C-alpha positions as CSV (number, residue, x, y, z in Angstrom):
1,M,90.9,-27.7,2.8
2,D,88.1,-29.9,1.6
3,E,89.3,-29.7,-1.9
4,F,92.0,-32.3,-1.0
5,Y,89.5,-34.9,0.1
6,A,86.9,-36.9,-1.8
7,T,83.4,-35.6,-1.4
8,E,80.0,-36.6,-2.8
9,E,80.6,-34.1,-5.6
10,T,84.2,-35.4,-6.4
11,P,84.5,-39.1,-5.4
12,A,87.9,-40.6,-5.4
13,P,88.5,-42.8,-8.4
14,A,88.2,-46.5,-7.6
15,D,91.3,-47.3,-9.6
16,S,93.5,-44.8,-7.9
17,A,96.1,-47.3,-6.7
18,E,96.1,-48.9,-10.1
19,G,96.9,-45.5,-11.7
20,V,99.8,-45.0,-9.3
21,R,101.1,-48.5,-10.1
22,R,100.9,-47.8,-13.8
23,A,102.9,-44.5,-13.3
24,L,105.5,-46.3,-11.2
25,D,105.9,-49.0,-13.9
26,G,108.1,-46.4,-15.6
27,L,110.8,-47.2,-13.1
28,D,110.9,-50.8,-14.3
29,G,114.3,-51.6,-15.9
30,L,115.9,-48.5,-14.3
31,D,118.9,-50.6,-13.1
32,D,119.6,-51.5,-16.7
33,L,119.9,-47.9,-17.9
34,P,123.0,-45.8,-17.6
35,P,122.7,-43.2,-14.8
36,A,122.6,-40.4,-17.4
37,E,119.2,-41.6,-18.5
38,H,117.7,-41.9,-15.0
39,V,116.7,-38.2,-14.7
40,A,114.6,-38.4,-17.9
41,R,112.9,-41.6,-16.5
42,F,112.3,-40.0,-13.1
43,E,110.8,-36.9,-14.8
44,A,108.5,-39.1,-16.9
45,V,107.3,-40.9,-13.9
46,H,106.8,-37.7,-12.0
47,D,104.7,-36.3,-14.9
48,A,102.6,-39.4,-15.0
49,L,102.0,-39.2,-11.2
50,R,101.1,-35.6,-11.5
51,A,98.7,-36.2,-14.3
52,H,97.1,-39.1,-12.5
53,L,96.7,-37.1,-9.3
54,S,95.2,-34.1,-11.1
55,G,92.7,-36.3,-12.9
56,D,94.2,-35.8,-16.3
57,A,95.3,-39.4,-16.8
């Protein structure tokens, strides 16, 4: 279970909150898009969050 927590070997990134905010920026302007385009936007944000949390972003 330790793999989910920062340790001395794998410190948590200092800009973790900033990375999440950048990913969530993809939701900006969602109200201006037709509902048919919402799914693609949600998927892009989900992919960005997943990449950030896995350390790939």
